[in-house]
DSSP file (Angstrom, degrees, kcal/mol; ACC not computed):
  #  RESIDUE AA STRUCTURE BP1 BP2  ACC     N-H-->O    O-->H-N    N-H-->O    O-->H-N    TCO  KAPPA ALPHA  PHI   PSI    X-CA   Y-CA   Z-CA
    1    1 A M              0   0    0      0, 0.0     2,-0.4     0, 0.0    33,-0.2   0.000 360.0 360.0 360.0 121.8  -33.7  -26.4    6.0
    2    2 A Q  E     -a   34   0A   0     31,-2.1    33,-2.9    27,-0.1     2,-0.5  -0.766 360.0-159.6 -93.1 136.2  -30.8  -24.6    4.4
    3    3 A I  E     -a   35   0A   0     -2,-0.4     2,-0.5    31,-0.2    33,-0.2  -0.968   5.8-170.3-121.5 117.8  -31.5  -21.1    3.0
    4    4 A N  E     -a   36   0A   0     31,-2.6    33,-3.2    -2,-0.5     2,-0.5  -0.917   7.5-155.2-109.3 129.7  -29.2  -19.6    0.4
    5    5 A V  E     -a   37   0A   0     -2,-0.5     2,-0.5    31,-0.2    33,-0.2  -0.907  10.0-175.7-109.5 128.2  -29.5  -15.9   -0.6
    6    6 A H  E     -a   38   0A   0     31,-3.2    33,-3.0    -2,-0.5     2,-0.5  -0.964   8.1-172.7-122.3 110.9  -28.3  -14.7   -4.0
    7    7 A A  E     -a   39   0A   0     -2,-0.5     2,-0.5    31,-0.2    33,-0.2  -0.901   2.9-171.5-110.4 132.0  -28.5  -10.9   -4.4
    8    8 A R  E    S-a   40   0A   0     31,-2.8    33,-1.3    -2,-0.5     3,-0.1  -0.976  71.8 -16.0-127.6 120.4  -27.9   -9.2   -7.8
    9    9 A H  S    S+     0   0    0     -2,-0.5     2,-0.3    31,-0.2    -1,-0.1   0.816 115.7  97.9  59.8  33.0  -27.6   -5.5   -8.2
   10   10 A I        -     0   0    0     29,-0.1     2,-0.5    30,-0.1    -1,-0.2  -0.988  64.8-140.9-152.3 138.1  -29.3   -5.0   -4.8
   11   11 A N        +     0   0    0     -2,-0.3     2,-0.3    -3,-0.1    63,-0.2  -0.880  38.3 148.5-100.3 129.3  -28.2   -4.4   -1.2
   12   12 A T        -     0   0    0     -2,-0.5     2,-1.0    62,-0.1     3,-0.1  -0.982  54.3-100.0-154.1 161.0  -30.0   -6.2    1.5
   13   13 A N     >  -     0   0    0     -2,-0.3     4,-2.0     1,-0.2     3,-0.2  -0.768  31.3-163.6 -86.2 104.3  -29.5   -7.7    4.9
   14   14 A E  H  > S+     0   0    0     -2,-1.0     4,-2.6     1,-0.2    -1,-0.2   0.849  87.1  55.0 -61.4 -36.1  -29.1  -11.4    4.1
   15   15 A E  H  > S+     0   0    0      1,-0.2     4,-2.4     2,-0.2    -1,-0.2   0.913 108.1  48.7 -63.7 -42.0  -29.8  -12.5    7.7
   16   16 A R  H  > S+     0   0    0      2,-0.2     4,-2.1    -3,-0.2    -2,-0.2   0.881 110.5  51.7 -65.1 -38.1  -33.1  -10.6    7.7
   17   17 A V  H  X S+     0   0    0     -4,-2.0     4,-2.3     2,-0.2     5,-0.2   0.939 110.2  48.7 -62.4 -47.4  -34.0  -12.3    4.4
   18   18 A R  H  X S+     0   0    0     -4,-2.6     4,-2.9     1,-0.2     5,-0.2   0.912 110.2  51.7 -58.7 -43.9  -33.2  -15.7    5.9
   19   19 A E  H  X S+     0   0    0     -4,-2.4     4,-2.5     1,-0.2    -1,-0.2   0.898 109.9  49.0 -61.4 -41.4  -35.3  -14.9    9.0
   20   20 A E  H  X S+     0   0    0     -4,-2.1     4,-2.0     2,-0.2    -1,-0.2   0.917 113.8  45.1 -65.5 -43.7  -38.3  -13.9    6.9
   21   21 A V  H  X S+     0   0    0     -4,-2.3     4,-2.2     2,-0.2    -2,-0.2   0.923 114.2  49.4 -66.1 -43.8  -38.2  -17.0    4.7
   22   22 A E  H  X S+     0   0    0     -4,-2.9     4,-1.1    -5,-0.2    -2,-0.2   0.901 109.2  52.6 -61.8 -41.5  -37.7  -19.2    7.8
   23   23 A R  H  < S+     0   0    0     -4,-2.5     3,-0.3    -5,-0.2     4,-0.3   0.918 113.1  43.8 -60.2 -44.2  -40.6  -17.6    9.6
   24   24 A A  H  < S+     0   0    0     -4,-2.0     3,-0.2     1,-0.2    -1,-0.2   0.845 125.0  32.2 -70.6 -34.5  -42.9  -18.2    6.6
   25   25 A L  H >< S+     0   0    0     -4,-2.2     3,-2.0     1,-0.2     4,-0.3   0.300  81.8 112.8-109.1   8.9  -41.8  -21.8    5.9
   26   26 A D  G >< S+     0   0    0     -4,-1.1     3,-1.7    -3,-0.3     4,-0.3   0.837  73.4  57.8 -53.3 -40.1  -40.9  -23.0    9.5
   27   27 A R  G 3  S+     0   0    0      1,-0.3    -1,-0.3    -4,-0.3     3,-0.2   0.668 109.6  46.3 -69.9 -13.4  -43.8  -25.6    9.7
   28   28 A F  G X> S+     0   0    0     -3,-2.0     3,-2.3     1,-0.1     4,-0.9   0.328  78.7 111.3-103.3   5.5  -42.4  -27.3    6.5
   29   29 A A  T <4 S+     0   0    0     -3,-1.7     3,-0.5    -4,-0.3    -1,-0.1   0.809  76.1  51.2 -54.0 -37.1  -38.7  -27.3    7.7
   30   30 A D  T 34 S+     0   0    0     -4,-0.3    -1,-0.3     1,-0.2    -2,-0.1   0.616 113.1  46.7 -77.1 -10.5  -38.6  -31.0    8.2
   31   31 A R  T <4 S+     0   0    0     -3,-2.3    29,-2.9     1,-0.1     2,-0.5   0.499 102.3  70.9-106.1  -7.6  -39.9  -31.6    4.6
   32   32 A I  E  <  - B   0  59A   0     -4,-0.9     3,-0.1    -3,-0.5   -30,-0.1  -0.940  54.4-167.7-116.4 129.4  -37.7  -29.1    2.8
   33   33 A T  E    S-     0   0A   0     25,-2.7   -31,-2.1    -2,-0.5     2,-0.3   0.907  71.9 -16.9 -79.5 -43.4  -34.0  -29.6    2.2
   34   34 A R  E     -aB   2  58A   0     24,-0.7    24,-2.5   -33,-0.2     2,-0.4  -0.995  49.6-143.0-158.8 161.7  -33.2  -26.1    1.1
   35   35 A V  E     -aB   3  57A   0    -33,-2.9   -31,-2.6    -2,-0.3     2,-0.5  -0.998  14.2-152.2-128.6 128.8  -34.6  -22.8   -0.2
   36   36 A E  E     -aB   4  56A   0     20,-2.7    20,-2.4    -2,-0.4     2,-0.5  -0.883   9.7-160.4-100.2 129.4  -32.8  -20.7   -2.8
   37   37 A V  E     -aB   5  55A   0    -33,-3.2   -31,-3.2    -2,-0.5     2,-0.6  -0.952   5.4-170.7-113.0 121.0  -33.6  -16.9   -2.6
   38   38 A F  E     -aB   6  54A   0     16,-2.8    16,-2.5    -2,-0.5     2,-0.4  -0.952   7.2-179.6-115.3 115.5  -32.9  -14.9   -5.7
   39   39 A L  E     +aB   7  53A   0    -33,-3.0   -31,-2.8    -2,-0.6     2,-0.3  -0.929   8.5 160.2-114.9 136.6  -33.1  -11.1   -5.3
   40   40 A Q  E     -aB   8  52A   0     12,-2.1    12,-2.9    -2,-0.4     2,-0.8  -0.996  43.1-125.1-153.6 153.4  -32.5   -8.5   -8.0
   41   41 A D  E >   - B   0  51A   0    -33,-1.3     3,-1.0    -2,-0.3    10,-0.2  -0.879  29.5-161.7 -94.5 106.6  -33.2   -5.0   -9.0
   42   42 A V  T 3  S+     0   0    0      8,-3.2    -1,-0.2    -2,-0.8     9,-0.1   0.871  83.1  28.1 -65.2 -42.1  -34.9   -5.5  -12.3
   43   43 A N  T >  S-     0   0    0      7,-0.3     3,-0.8    -3,-0.1    -1,-0.3   0.056 107.3-114.2-114.5  28.8  -34.5   -2.0  -13.8
   44   44 A A  T <  S-     0   0    0     -3,-1.0    -2,-0.1     1,-0.2   -34,-0.1   0.847  77.2 -39.0  49.5  53.9  -31.3   -0.9  -11.9
   45   45 A G  T 3  S+     0   0    0      5,-0.1    -1,-0.2     1,-0.1     3,-0.1   0.638  96.1 125.9  82.3  15.5  -32.6    1.9   -9.8
   46   46 A K  S <  S-     0   0    0     -3,-0.8    -2,-0.1     1,-0.3     2,-0.1   0.500  71.4-118.3 -84.6  -2.5  -35.0    3.6  -12.1
   47   47 A G        +     0   0    0      1,-0.2    -1,-0.3    25,-0.1    -4,-0.1  -0.269  67.0  85.7  97.3 177.2  -37.8    3.3   -9.6
   48   48 A G  S    S-     0   0    0      1,-0.1     2,-2.1    -3,-0.1     3,-0.2  -0.281 100.2 -29.7  84.1-172.0  -41.2    1.6   -9.4
   49   49 A D  S    S+     0   0    0      1,-0.2    23,-0.3    21,-0.1    -1,-0.1  -0.553  88.6 133.4 -79.4  79.1  -41.9   -2.0   -8.3
   50   50 A D        +     0   0    0     -2,-2.1    -8,-3.2    21,-0.2     2,-0.7   0.369  29.1 101.8-116.7   3.2  -38.6   -3.2   -9.6
   51   51 A K  E     -BC  41  71A   0     20,-2.6    20,-2.1   -10,-0.2     2,-0.4  -0.820  54.9-166.0 -91.8 118.0  -37.3   -5.4   -6.7
   52   52 A Q  E     -BC  40  70A   0    -12,-2.9   -12,-2.1    -2,-0.7     2,-0.5  -0.880  10.3-171.8-110.2 133.4  -37.9   -9.0   -7.7
   53   53 A C  E     -BC  39  69A   0     16,-2.6    16,-2.2    -2,-0.4     2,-0.5  -0.990   1.0-174.5-123.7 126.5  -37.7  -12.0   -5.3
   54   54 A T  E     -BC  38  68A   0    -16,-2.5   -16,-2.8    -2,-0.5     2,-0.4  -0.985   6.0-165.5-117.9 127.3  -37.8  -15.6   -6.5
   55   55 A L  E     -BC  37  67A   0     12,-3.0    12,-2.3    -2,-0.5     2,-0.5  -0.940   3.0-170.3-113.1 133.6  -37.9  -18.4   -4.0
   56   56 A E  E     -BC  36  66A   0    -20,-2.4   -20,-2.7    -2,-0.4     2,-0.3  -0.967   6.4-163.8-126.0 115.4  -37.3  -22.0   -5.0
   57   57 A A  E     -BC  35  65A   0      8,-3.2     8,-2.3    -2,-0.5   -22,-0.2  -0.766  10.1-150.8 -99.6 143.3  -37.9  -24.7   -2.4
   58   58 A R  E     -B   34   0A   0    -24,-2.5   -25,-2.7    -2,-0.3   -24,-0.7  -0.823  15.6-162.0-113.0  89.7  -36.6  -28.2   -2.6
   59   59 A P  E >   -B   32   0A   0      0, 0.0     3,-1.8     0, 0.0   -27,-0.3  -0.458  35.0 -94.3 -70.5 144.2  -39.0  -30.5   -0.9
   60   60 A R  T 3  S-     0   0    0    -29,-2.9     3,-0.1     1,-0.3   -28,-0.0  -0.396 105.6  -3.6 -59.5 121.6  -37.7  -34.0    0.0
   61   61 A G  T 3  S+     0   0    0      1,-0.2     2,-0.3    -2,-0.2    -1,-0.3   0.545 117.9  93.0  75.0   7.9  -38.5  -36.5   -2.7
   62   62 A L  S <  S-     0   0    0     -3,-1.8    -1,-0.2     1,-0.0     3,-0.1  -0.830  83.0 -88.5-127.7 166.8  -40.5  -34.0   -4.8
   63   63 A D        -     0   0    0     -2,-0.3    -6,-0.1     1,-0.1    -1,-0.0  -0.386  57.6 -89.4 -68.5 152.1  -40.0  -31.6   -7.7
   64   64 A P        -     0   0    0      0, 0.0     2,-0.4     0, 0.0    -6,-0.2  -0.227  37.0-147.2 -60.8 153.0  -38.9  -28.0   -6.7
   65   65 A V  E     -C   57   0A   0     -8,-2.3    -8,-3.2    -3,-0.1     2,-0.3  -0.984  15.1-167.7-124.2 134.7  -41.5  -25.4   -6.1
   66   66 A A  E     -C   56   0A   0     -2,-0.4     2,-0.3   -10,-0.2   -10,-0.2  -0.940  10.1-178.0-128.6 148.3  -41.0  -21.7   -7.0
   67   67 A A  E     -C   55   0A   0    -12,-2.3   -12,-3.0    -2,-0.3     2,-0.3  -0.983   7.9-163.3-139.7 150.2  -42.8  -18.4   -6.2
   68   68 A E  E     +C   54   0A   0     -2,-0.3     2,-0.3   -14,-0.2   -14,-0.2  -0.976   8.3 176.8-137.0 146.9  -42.0  -14.9   -7.3
   69   69 A H  E     -C   53   0A   0    -16,-2.2   -16,-2.6    -2,-0.3     2,-0.4  -0.992  12.8-154.1-149.2 144.5  -43.0  -11.4   -6.2
   70   70 A M  E     +C   52   0A   0     -2,-0.3     2,-0.3   -18,-0.2   -18,-0.2  -0.945  24.6 153.0-119.6 143.0  -42.1   -7.9   -7.2
   71   71 A A  E     -C   51   0A   0    -20,-2.1   -20,-2.6    -2,-0.4   -21,-0.2  -0.932  54.5-104.1-154.9 174.0  -42.3   -4.8   -5.0
   72   72 A A  S    S+     0   0    0    -23,-0.3     2,-0.4    -2,-0.3   -22,-0.1   0.748 107.2  46.4 -76.7 -24.7  -40.8   -1.4   -4.5
   73   73 A V  S  > S-     0   0    0    -22,-0.1     4,-1.8     1,-0.1     3,-0.4  -0.949  82.0-129.4-123.5 139.8  -38.7   -2.5   -1.5
   74   74 A A  H  > S+     0   0    0     -2,-0.4     4,-2.2     1,-0.2     5,-0.1   0.889 107.4  50.5 -55.7 -46.1  -36.6   -5.7   -1.4
   75   75 A M  H  > S+     0   0    0      1,-0.2     4,-2.6     2,-0.2    -1,-0.2   0.838 107.7  54.1 -67.5 -30.3  -38.1   -7.0    1.9
   76   76 A E  H  > S+     0   0    0     -3,-0.4     4,-2.4     2,-0.2    -1,-0.2   0.887 108.7  49.8 -66.0 -37.6  -41.6   -6.5    0.6
   77   77 A A  H  X S+     0   0    0     -4,-1.8     4,-2.4     2,-0.2    -2,-0.2   0.903 111.5  48.4 -65.7 -41.0  -40.7   -8.7   -2.3
   78   78 A V  H  X S+     0   0    0     -4,-2.2     4,-2.7     2,-0.2    -2,-0.2   0.940 112.5  47.9 -63.4 -47.8  -39.3  -11.3    0.0
   79   79 A T  H  X S+     0   0    0     -4,-2.6     4,-2.2     1,-0.2    -2,-0.2   0.911 113.2  48.4 -61.1 -43.5  -42.4  -11.3    2.2
   80   80 A G  H  X S+     0   0    0     -4,-2.4     4,-2.0     2,-0.2    -1,-0.2   0.924 113.9  45.0 -63.4 -45.5  -44.7  -11.5   -0.8
   81   81 A A  H  X S+     0   0    0     -4,-2.4     4,-2.6     1,-0.2    -2,-0.2   0.886 112.0  53.0 -66.7 -38.4  -42.8  -14.4   -2.4
   82   82 A A  H  X S+     0   0    0     -4,-2.7     4,-2.5     2,-0.2    -1,-0.2   0.897 108.8  49.9 -64.3 -40.3  -42.5  -16.2    1.0
   83   83 A G  H  X S+     0   0    0     -4,-2.2     4,-2.0    -5,-0.2    -1,-0.2   0.913 111.8  47.7 -63.7 -42.8  -46.3  -16.0    1.4
   84   84 A K  H  X S+     0   0    0     -4,-2.0     4,-2.3     2,-0.2    -2,-0.2   0.920 112.9  48.4 -63.1 -44.3  -47.0  -17.3   -2.0
   85   85 A L  H  X S+     0   0    0     -4,-2.6     4,-2.8     1,-0.2     5,-0.2   0.896 108.6  54.2 -65.1 -39.8  -44.5  -20.2   -1.5
   86   86 A E  H  X S+     0   0    0     -4,-2.5     4,-2.3     1,-0.2    -1,-0.2   0.928 110.4  46.3 -58.7 -45.9  -46.1  -21.0    1.9
   87   87 A R  H  X S+     0   0    0     -4,-2.0     4,-2.1     2,-0.2    -2,-0.2   0.895 112.4  50.7 -65.0 -39.6  -49.5  -21.3    0.3
   88   88 A M  H  X S+     0   0    0     -4,-2.3     4,-2.7     2,-0.2    -2,-0.2   0.924 112.5  45.7 -63.7 -44.4  -48.2  -23.4   -2.6
   89   89 A L  H  X S+     0   0    0     -4,-2.8     4,-3.1     2,-0.2     5,-0.4   0.883 109.7  54.9 -67.3 -37.8  -46.4  -25.8   -0.2
   90   90 A N  H  X S+     0   0    0     -4,-2.3     4,-1.9    -5,-0.2    -1,-0.2   0.915 111.8  44.6 -59.5 -43.0  -49.5  -26.0    2.0
   91   91 A T  H  X S+     0   0    0     -4,-2.1     4,-2.3     2,-0.2    -2,-0.2   0.934 114.9  47.8 -65.8 -47.4  -51.5  -27.1   -1.1
   92   92 A R  H  X S+     0   0    0     -4,-2.7     4,-1.9     1,-0.2    -2,-0.2   0.946 116.5  41.2 -62.4 -49.7  -48.9  -29.5   -2.3
   93   93 A F  H  X S+     0   0    0     -4,-3.1     4,-2.2     1,-0.2    -1,-0.2   0.853 112.8  56.0 -68.6 -32.9  -48.4  -31.2    1.0
   94   94 A G  H  X S+     0   0    0     -4,-1.9     4,-1.6    -5,-0.4    -1,-0.2   0.903 107.7  48.5 -63.7 -41.1  -52.1  -31.2    1.7
   95   95 A R  H  X S+     0   0    0     -4,-2.3     4,-1.1     2,-0.2    -2,-0.2   0.902 110.0  51.8 -65.2 -40.9  -52.8  -33.0   -1.5
   96   96 A L  H >< S+     0   0    0     -4,-1.9     3,-0.6     1,-0.2     4,-0.4   0.914 110.6  47.4 -62.4 -42.2  -50.2  -35.6   -0.7
   97   97 A E  H >< S+     0   0    0     -4,-2.2     3,-0.8     1,-0.2    -1,-0.2   0.814 106.7  58.9 -69.2 -29.1  -51.6  -36.3    2.7
   98   98 A G  H 3< S+     0   0    0     -4,-1.6    -1,-0.2     1,-0.2    -2,-0.2   0.752 101.5  55.4 -69.7 -24.5  -55.1  -36.5    1.2
   99   99 A H  T <<        0   0    0     -4,-1.1    -1,-0.2    -3,-0.6    -2,-0.2   0.545 360.0 360.0 -84.6  -8.4  -53.9  -39.4   -1.1
  100  100 A R    <         0   0    0     -3,-0.8    -1,-0.2    -4,-0.4    -2,-0.1   0.474 360.0 360.0 -84.4 360.0  -52.7  -41.5    1.9
């Protein structure tokens, strides 16, 4: 599973972001070709829950799945989006296995 990080108007440790996404999605690693991570500061430093993380996973042979989360701190946004994406993939793959 390849993880690409794209940060816009935000400073973050890309390696730490990759580790968090990998930790959350590790059990799906053989089913996902890549994950795109988009991080941005939505209101350019004016404060509040303005750090947005969007994760887009590309499962093998299926349509992409995306999850988004906003928080005051970039890593909280990553963790939140990773948790949402993990639950979405669990549901999607669970349904596929149920049809077999």
